[in-house]
Phi, psi and omega in degrees: 000132180286162179296328179293317178296317179298321179296317180296317181295319179296320180296320178296315180299319179295323181292329179295323184075171184303312182294323178294320178295319179297315179297320181296315179298319179298311180299316182298313181294319183294318189260340181239345182086357179240147183286337188223032179267322182243099182265115186247151175286167180295336183254028176259130176250131179241126178233099187250128178295154184299320181252074175212171187222126172245121180238124176238107175265087185126229183224137172232127174263117185248125184080018185224142180248139177288343185264324183220081184301333184296335181292348179301331182267001183265331186231144176274128180257153185220136173229119177233143176230150179255171181303135177068014178274164179224130176237112186239130175238121182247096185220062185294335184243324182234125185297155169263136177244133174236118195290170180297139179082002180288146179231117181239126177240121184243113173247349179240232180240117177243129177228143180229131184271171187303136173075004180283148182230133180242127187284177182299147173061025174288152178232127177233118175246109184247103177263334181240282183204127172228125177239132178241125185286197181274152172057036177270151176238105181252114190285180182291152176062025176275145180238128174238127178215124182265018181213153170276346179073346176220141176293139180237129177243125180240116180050046177083354181259112180276122183279154174298130182282328186225133176216146185296152171248132177234121178245122185288196179276149174054049177258137178247120177248118184289164186299143176076003180285156179232125181251121187262173183303148173076008185268137170243128178246121185287165181304138173076004182286160178232131177249122183291157180304143175065013178284153174243110187263115181243351181228163181300147176241120181295162179299148177053039176243154174252121179244142182209156173110178179229104354287158185292140175229151177289123181246345177215151175234174182054050183262144171225156179210160179227156177293000000 
């Protein structure tokens, strides 16, 4: 772990305070079986169904931002899971961060890869399957939903209500963007702010607009 990462983690721990640390340790042990896998802010509420599974291989900071730890006390964060659902975080070397005010509802299978960061007030509704790769940067106020939540019939053709979302590695999703059901976003792609993504985005492409369209290719980005 680099000194910068250690500094950020220490700052977050200091911001939690004694009561916050106790609550965080309790939540982590109760829901993951480990004392320090799921580090939660003081304003994080967890509602986990009896027959569901949360697995954290490494560390996940929930309701906490690596950039502005103070926001943890400004917004209430929520994590809910339904019966037979699975929420998996694989971060053995680099923590996953899920920002303050984020609301995640898992009724299917949700997975987040190593080093990915989700900004404040993000919303994820997973009824079927949502996978987020490694080293992704998902900005604030982003919405991911793999379902329409209601069946829709157009001219006698009933559309699939729920389809998986797949987000590759090292994907950057700009603030306010919305990712809809059935979308696959390739490795290294960039989604512009406030875009509504309804179709697949190839790797290393820049997509923008409502609905989003590929406007640039051979794109690269860095944190």
